C-alpha positions as CSV (number, residue, x, y, z in Angstrom):
1,M,4.1,16.2,-13.5
2,A,3.5,13.2,-11.3
3,L,0.5,13.1,-9.0
4,L,2.6,12.1,-6.1
5,E,6.4,12.6,-5.6
6,V,8.2,11.3,-2.7
7,N,11.9,12.2,-2.1
8,N,14.1,10.9,0.8
9,L,11.2,9.8,2.9
10,K,12.2,8.7,6.4
11,T,9.9,7.5,9.2
12,H,11.8,6.7,12.4
13,F,10.2,5.7,15.7
14,H,11.9,6.7,18.8
15,T,11.6,3.9,21.4
16,A,13.1,3.1,24.8
17,K,15.4,0.6,23.0
18,G,16.5,3.0,20.3
19,I,15.5,4.5,17.0
20,V,13.6,2.2,14.6
21,P,14.1,3.1,11.0
22,A,10.8,1.8,9.7
23,V,11.2,3.7,6.4
24,D,14.7,4.8,5.5
25,G,15.2,7.2,2.7
26,V,12.8,6.1,-0.1
27,D,12.1,7.9,-3.4
28,F,9.2,7.2,-5.8
29,S,6.4,8.8,-7.8
30,V,2.9,7.8,-8.9
31,S,1.2,9.1,-12.1
32,Q,-2.6,9.8,-12.4
33,G,-4.4,6.6,-13.2
34,E,-1.4,4.3,-12.5
35,T,-1.4,1.3,-10.2
36,L,1.9,0.9,-8.3
37,G,2.5,-2.3,-6.4
38,L,4.5,-2.2,-3.2
39,V,5.6,-5.7,-2.1
40,G,7.8,-7.3,0.6
41,E,7.6,-9.5,3.7
42,S,5.7,-8.4,6.8
43,G,7.6,-5.7,8.7
44,C,9.5,-4.3,5.7
45,G,7.8,-0.9,5.9
46,K,5.1,-1.0,3.2
47,S,2.2,0.1,5.4
48,V,4.3,2.7,7.3
49,T,5.2,4.3,3.9
50,A,1.5,4.8,3.1
51,L,0.7,5.9,6.6
52,S,3.5,8.5,6.5
53,I,2.2,10.0,3.2
54,M,-1.4,10.0,4.6
55,G,-0.2,11.9,7.7
56,L,-1.3,9.1,10.0
57,V,2.0,8.4,11.8
58,P,1.6,9.3,15.6
59,S,4.1,11.9,16.7
60,P,5.7,11.0,19.1
61,P,7.0,8.3,18.9
62,G,7.1,8.6,15.0
63,K,8.9,11.3,13.1
64,V,8.5,11.7,9.3
65,T,11.1,13.8,7.3
66,G,11.8,14.2,3.6
67,K,9.6,15.7,0.9
68,I,6.2,14.5,-0.2
69,L,4.5,16.5,-3.1
70,F,0.9,15.6,-3.8
71,D,-0.6,17.3,-6.8
72,G,2.0,20.1,-6.4
73,R,1.4,20.6,-2.6
74,D,4.1,19.8,0.0
75,V,2.2,17.5,2.3
76,L,4.6,17.7,5.3
77,S,4.2,21.5,5.5
78,L,0.5,21.4,5.8
79,S,-1.3,22.1,9.0
80,E,-3.4,19.4,10.7
81,K,-6.6,21.2,9.5
82,E,-5.3,21.3,5.9
83,M,-4.3,17.7,6.1
84,R,-7.7,16.6,7.3
85,R,-9.3,18.4,4.4
86,L,-7.0,16.6,2.0
87,R,-7.1,13.2,3.6
88,G,-10.3,11.4,2.8
89,N,-11.1,13.8,0.0
90,E,-8.3,13.8,-2.6
91,M,-6.1,11.1,-0.9
92,A,-7.7,8.1,0.7
93,M,-6.8,4.6,2.2
94,I,-8.4,1.2,2.4
95,F,-7.0,-0.3,5.7
96,Q,-6.0,-3.9,6.1
97,E,-8.4,-5.2,8.7
98,P,-12.1,-4.1,8.3
99,M,-13.2,-5.1,11.7
100,S,-10.4,-2.9,13.2
101,A,-11.1,0.0,10.8
102,L,-14.8,0.1,11.2
103,N,-16.6,1.5,14.3
104,P,-18.7,-1.3,15.8
105,V,-21.3,0.9,17.4
106,L,-22.1,2.9,14.2
107,T,-24.1,1.6,11.3
108,I,-22.6,1.0,7.9
109,G,-24.5,3.9,6.4
110,E,-23.4,6.3,9.1
111,Q,-19.7,5.5,8.6
112,I,-19.8,5.9,4.8
113,A,-21.9,9.1,5.1
114,E,-19.5,10.7,7.5
115,A,-16.8,11.0,5.0
116,I,-19.2,12.5,2.4
117,R,-20.6,14.9,5.0
118,L,-17.1,16.1,6.0
119,H,-15.8,16.8,2.5
120,Q,-18.8,17.3,0.2
121,D,-21.2,19.4,2.4
122,I,-24.2,17.2,1.7
123,E,-26.9,16.7,4.3
124,G,-30.2,15.0,4.8
125,R,-32.0,12.9,2.2
126,D,-29.3,13.9,-0.5
127,L,-26.6,12.5,1.9
128,E,-28.4,9.2,2.3
129,E,-29.0,8.8,-1.4
130,R,-25.3,9.5,-2.1
131,T,-24.3,6.9,0.5
132,I,-26.6,4.3,-1.0
133,D,-25.2,5.1,-4.5
134,M,-21.7,4.4,-3.1
135,M,-22.8,1.2,-1.6
136,Q,-24.3,0.1,-5.0
137,L,-21.1,1.2,-6.8
138,V,-18.9,-1.3,-4.7
139,G,-21.4,-4.1,-5.1
140,I,-23.1,-4.2,-1.6
141,S,-26.3,-6.1,-2.1
142,M,-29.6,-4.6,-0.8
143,P,-27.9,-1.2,0.1
144,E,-31.1,0.3,1.6
145,K,-31.2,-2.6,4.2
146,R,-27.4,-2.7,4.7
147,F,-27.4,1.1,5.4
148,R,-28.8,0.3,8.9
149,D,-26.7,-2.8,9.5
150,Y,-23.7,-2.8,11.9
151,P,-20.3,-4.2,10.9
152,H,-20.7,-7.5,12.8
153,Q,-23.8,-8.2,10.7
154,L,-21.8,-8.3,7.4
155,S,-19.4,-10.9,6.0
156,G,-15.7,-10.1,5.6
157,G,-16.1,-9.4,1.9
158,M,-18.9,-7.0,2.5
159,R,-17.0,-5.2,5.3
160,Q,-14.1,-4.9,2.9
161,R,-16.5,-3.3,0.3
162,V,-17.6,-0.9,3.0
163,L,-14.1,0.3,3.5
164,I,-13.7,0.7,-0.2
165,A,-17.0,2.7,-0.4
166,M,-15.7,5.0,2.4
167,A,-12.3,5.5,0.7
168,L,-13.9,6.2,-2.7
169,S,-16.8,8.3,-1.5
170,C,-15.2,11.6,-2.4
171,N,-13.6,10.4,-5.8
172,P,-10.0,10.7,-4.5
173,K,-7.1,11.2,-6.9
174,L,-4.9,8.8,-5.0
175,L,-5.9,5.6,-3.2
176,F,-3.6,3.4,-1.0
177,A,-5.0,-0.2,-0.7
178,D,-3.3,-2.0,2.1
179,E,-3.8,-5.7,1.6
180,P,-7.4,-5.1,0.4
181,S,-8.1,-8.8,-0.3
182,T,-6.2,-10.5,2.7
183,A,-8.2,-13.1,4.6
184,L,-10.9,-13.2,2.0
185,D,-11.7,-16.4,0.0
186,V,-10.5,-16.6,-3.5
187,T,-13.9,-15.8,-5.1
188,I,-14.5,-12.6,-3.0
189,Q,-10.8,-11.7,-3.5
190,A,-11.3,-11.8,-7.3
191,Q,-14.4,-9.7,-7.0
192,I,-12.6,-7.1,-4.8
193,L,-9.7,-6.8,-7.4
194,E,-12.1,-6.6,-10.3
195,L,-13.9,-3.8,-8.5
196,L,-10.7,-1.8,-7.9
197,K,-9.7,-2.2,-11.6
198,Q,-13.2,-1.0,-12.6
199,L,-13.1,2.0,-10.3
200,R,-9.6,3.0,-11.5
201,T,-11.0,2.9,-15.1
202,D,-14.2,4.8,-14.1
203,I,-12.7,7.7,-12.1
204,D,-9.0,7.6,-13.2
205,T,-7.7,7.1,-9.6
206,A,-4.2,6.3,-9.0
207,I,-3.7,3.3,-6.7
208,V,-0.7,2.3,-4.4
209,L,-1.4,-1.4,-3.9
210,I,0.4,-2.8,-0.8
211,S,0.6,-6.6,-0.8
212,H,2.8,-9.6,-0.1
213,D,0.7,-11.6,-2.5
214,L,2.7,-11.6,-5.9
215,G,-0.3,-13.0,-7.7
216,V,-2.4,-10.0,-6.7
217,I,0.5,-7.7,-7.8
218,A,0.8,-9.5,-11.3
219,E,-2.9,-9.1,-11.8
220,M,-3.3,-5.4,-10.8
221,A,0.0,-3.4,-11.0
222,D,1.6,-1.4,-13.9
223,R,4.8,-1.0,-12.0
224,V,6.3,-2.6,-8.9
225,I,8.6,-1.6,-6.1
226,V,10.2,-4.3,-3.8
227,M,10.9,-3.2,-0.2
228,Y,13.2,-4.8,2.4
229,A,14.1,-3.6,5.9
230,G,12.8,-0.1,5.3
231,K,14.5,0.5,2.0
232,F,13.5,0.0,-1.7
233,V,15.7,-2.8,-3.3
234,E,14.2,-3.0,-6.8
235,E,11.8,-1.2,-9.0
236,A,10.6,-2.3,-12.5
237,S,7.5,-2.6,-14.7
238,V,5.4,-5.6,-13.7
239,N,6.4,-7.6,-16.7
240,D,10.2,-6.9,-16.3
241,L,10.0,-7.7,-12.6
242,F,8.3,-11.1,-13.0
243,H,10.3,-12.2,-16.0
244,N,13.7,-10.9,-15.1
245,P,14.2,-10.1,-11.4
246,L,17.5,-8.4,-10.7
247,H,17.7,-8.4,-6.9
248,P,18.3,-11.6,-5.1
249,Y,15.5,-10.8,-2.6
250,T,13.1,-10.3,-5.6
251,E,14.3,-13.6,-7.1
252,G,13.7,-15.3,-3.8
253,L,10.2,-13.9,-3.4
254,L,9.3,-15.2,-6.9
255,L,10.9,-18.7,-6.3
256,S,8.9,-19.1,-3.0
257,V,5.4,-19.0,-4.8
258,P,3.9,-21.6,-7.1
259,R,3.6,-20.8,-10.8
260,L,0.9,-21.9,-13.1
261,D,3.0,-21.5,-16.3
262,K,5.8,-23.9,-15.2
263,P,5.9,-27.5,-14.2
264,V,5.2,-28.1,-10.5
265,K,8.4,-28.4,-8.5
266,R,9.6,-27.9,-4.9
267,L,9.3,-24.4,-3.8
268,R,12.4,-22.6,-2.5
269,P,11.8,-20.4,0.5
270,I,14.1,-17.6,1.4
271,T,16.3,-18.8,4.4
272,G,16.3,-16.8,7.7
273,S,14.0,-14.0,8.6
274,V,13.7,-10.2,8.2
275,P,16.3,-8.5,10.4
276,D,15.6,-6.6,13.6
277,L,15.4,-2.9,12.5
278,L,17.1,-2.0,15.8
279,D,20.1,-4.2,14.9
280,L,20.5,-4.2,11.2
281,P,23.6,-6.0,9.7
282,A,26.4,-4.1,8.3
283,G,26.5,-3.6,4.6
284,C,23.4,-4.9,2.6
285,S,20.6,-5.7,5.0
286,F,19.8,-8.8,2.9
287,H,23.3,-10.3,2.8
288,P,22.7,-12.8,5.7
289,R,19.9,-14.5,3.7
290,C,21.6,-14.1,0.2
291,S,23.3,-17.0,-1.5
292,Y,25.2,-14.6,-3.8
293,A,26.7,-12.4,-1.1
294,K,30.3,-11.3,-1.4
295,D,32.7,-9.5,0.9
296,I,31.5,-6.0,-0.3
297,C,27.9,-7.0,0.5
298,R,28.9,-7.6,4.1
299,Q,30.8,-4.3,4.4
300,Q,29.0,-1.6,2.4
301,S,25.4,-0.8,1.8
302,P,24.6,-0.5,-2.0
303,I,22.7,2.5,-3.3
304,L,19.5,2.3,-5.4
305,K,20.8,3.0,-8.9
306,S,19.0,3.5,-12.2
307,L,19.5,1.0,-15.0
308,G,17.3,2.9,-17.4
309,A,13.9,1.9,-18.9
310,G,12.4,2.6,-15.5
311,R,14.4,0.0,-13.7
312,R,16.2,0.7,-10.4
313,V,18.1,-1.9,-8.3
314,S,20.1,-1.8,-5.0
315,C,22.7,-4.6,-5.3
316,W,26.4,-4.9,-5.6
317,L,25.9,-7.7,-8.1
318,R,24.4,-5.2,-10.6
């Protein structure tokens, strides 16, 4: 049985202008110890998918429907008290922007210790020692000193390590990592990714890695799902996706980034922009930007169909 099973997940936001289908009927699963990459342009629904599963979508204006099974439990049927017990303990998230996620008036030690205290029932000197151990685990230098530092006293890379320490403090079974290396220089980025790989090996945590950086996905993921305008358009193993993309959007993403294994040539950006979710085009949402579009693409929305060997694609050309 999969650790996480998601069926027909929909997250719609009710606004004064209308209903925004941020996530519109997605299905996927994650196995223990697996790293699943979730990719797509900004605004396609990647982060909202993770927040929906974590129970962090505000209601109103958001409304989450469908079925989410985590370790056999129906997440959407849990009370808020039960969800708080689950969130941060068995299921955790590394948020995208450390300075927004960290409390500026609490020390680093206090913020990491809070998650441990809430779920592990540890107090006093034992709590401080466990917190320092977590700081050492994620590579924070001089943890005894950093324990009493505030977020503004740390570099961007160190703040990101603090978020990882907070997320991993209770050894979660599932970790959502939302752009964990964004805005970091390449050296620190490599260290953060290596840290995540090591932690996955050490405690067998399943990771859902959310990113628009295909290089990070190629380095980290076992399997990849491509998302566009609130829907999944392709799913494949990382090797299949990078060597034989089946959806025109996936192909466009790959052609718009430089490759080290091929001669340098002019990059081909995807024309146009992500559609307004309040005014989606008829048919396939990608057809206004697709050079392969046919009449049926403009008239009918394709379904996400299985092609075998773990591959799924939503395209009339396939």
